[in-house]
Backbone as CSV, one residue per row, in Angstrom:
resi,resn,N_x,N_y,N_z,CA_x,CA_y,CA_z,C_x,C_y,C_z
1,MET,2.340,-10.708,-3.417,1.534,-11.479,-4.198,2.119,-12.712,-4.551
2,ALA,3.280,-13.051,-3.622,4.006,-13.973,-3.494,2.611,-15.055,-2.039
3,ALA,2.416,-13.800,-1.565,1.491,-14.490,0.422,-0.390,-14.255,-0.805
4,MET,-0.681,-13.827,-1.631,-2.028,-14.229,-1.942,-1.970,-14.407,-3.059
5,PRO,-1.153,-15.071,-4.288,-0.868,-14.659,-5.802,-2.662,-14.775,-6.684
6,GLU,-4.072,-15.148,-5.878,-5.423,-14.812,-6.673,-5.599,-13.510,-6.580
7,ALA,-5.520,-12.937,-5.085,-5.407,-10.971,-5.649,-5.356,-10.283,-6.452
8,PRO,-5.968,-9.097,-6.954,-6.372,-8.821,-8.947,-5.598,-7.714,-7.971
9,VAL,-4.276,-7.241,-9.249,-3.185,-6.708,-8.781,-3.253,-5.259,-8.415
10,ALA,-4.924,-5.010,-9.561,-5.225,-3.801,-9.220,-5.855,-3.540,-7.111
11,ASP,-5.836,-4.641,-6.208,-6.475,-4.374,-5.247,-5.030,-4.869,-4.238
12,ILE,-4.154,-5.189,-4.958,-2.476,-5.148,-3.673,-1.814,-3.386,-4.399
13,ILE,-2.093,-2.990,-5.365,-1.876,-1.648,-5.683,-2.758,-0.234,-4.735
14,GLU,-3.835,-0.761,-4.781,-5.118,0.046,-3.351,-4.334,0.011,-2.247
15,VAL,-4.177,-0.881,-2.051,-3.790,-0.909,-0.687,-2.848,-1.197,-0.777
16,LEU,-1.727,-1.081,-1.150,-0.215,-0.289,-0.722,-0.881,0.833,-0.627
17,LYS,-0.572,1.733,-1.994,-0.942,3.341,-1.679,-1.674,2.890,0.085
18,GLU,-2.422,2.890,-0.028,-3.080,2.717,1.250,-2.480,3.282,2.671
19,THR,-1.803,1.652,2.714,-1.340,1.738,3.590,-0.263,2.344,3.898
20,ALA,0.961,3.098,3.137,2.206,3.532,2.566,2.110,4.374,3.246
21,LYS,2.961,4.209,4.651,2.732,5.974,5.848,3.424,7.160,4.596
22,HIS,3.277,7.890,4.965,3.664,9.477,4.752,3.939,10.711,5.495
23,PRO,6.053,11.061,5.674,5.814,12.104,6.193,4.783,12.839,6.699
24,THR,3.841,13.784,5.535,3.140,14.793,5.899,2.186,14.718,5.370
25,GLY,1.823,13.184,5.455,-0.027,12.909,5.721,-0.357,13.921,4.101
26,LYS,-0.125,14.392,4.108,-0.327,15.525,2.663,-0.383,13.807,1.058
27,ARG,-0.914,13.386,1.014,-0.834,11.687,-0.375,-1.603,12.631,-1.821
28,PRO,-1.405,12.438,-3.171,1.016,11.853,-3.449,1.330,13.165,-3.861
29,ASP,2.397,13.176,-3.587,3.116,14.692,-3.406,4.129,14.052,-4.055
30,ASN,5.100,14.540,-5.108,6.094,15.263,-5.404,7.454,14.418,-5.668
31,ARG,7.521,14.811,-3.756,8.254,14.260,-3.508,8.432,13.080,-2.883
32,TRP,7.529,12.649,-1.966,7.354,11.760,-1.480,6.199,9.992,-1.849
33,GLY,5.294,10.618,-3.105,4.628,10.007,-3.661,3.616,10.073,-2.460
34,PHE,2.949,8.498,-2.554,2.224,7.829,-1.743,2.700,7.648,-0.630
35,GLY,4.364,7.877,-0.563,5.153,7.440,1.427,6.261,5.771,0.307
36,VAL,6.094,5.326,2.189,6.965,4.250,2.596,6.119,3.682,2.449
37,ILE,5.776,1.740,1.491,5.046,1.608,2.167,5.546,0.122,2.758
38,ARG,4.231,-0.143,3.996,4.686,-0.988,4.560,4.504,-3.004,4.252
39,PRO,5.225,-3.414,3.965,4.252,-4.846,2.946,3.145,-5.111,4.397
40,ALA,4.574,-5.657,5.374,3.110,-6.194,6.981,1.905,-5.598,7.278
41,GLU,1.401,-4.483,6.833,0.018,-3.889,6.999,-0.390,-3.832,5.256
42,ALA,-0.487,-3.702,4.399,-0.690,-3.953,3.934,-1.082,-5.366,3.328
43,LEU,-0.323,-6.192,3.064,-0.995,-7.928,3.823,-1.854,-8.147,4.651
44,LYS,-2.175,-7.218,6.144,-3.366,-7.746,6.523,-4.899,-6.904,6.082
45,ALA,-4.422,-5.388,5.448,-5.220,-5.051,5.695,-5.709,-5.965,3.635
46,LEU,-4.784,-6.597,3.444,-5.741,-7.420,2.046,-6.632,-8.405,2.363
47,GLN,-5.809,-8.592,3.582,-6.384,-10.301,4.134,-7.492,-9.301,4.706
48,SER,-8.048,-9.186,5.350,-9.099,-8.177,6.037,-10.356,-8.048,4.592
């Protein structure tokens, strides 16, 4: 949010979900949710 304050919150949440790394590939699940967030990847996706 600090890098792109004009971005809608819904878009930020969606990008975090899409770029998260999940160890099993099946997401979401009860143990990992959508996975481990990758902020650098999320920022790249949000900027494109």
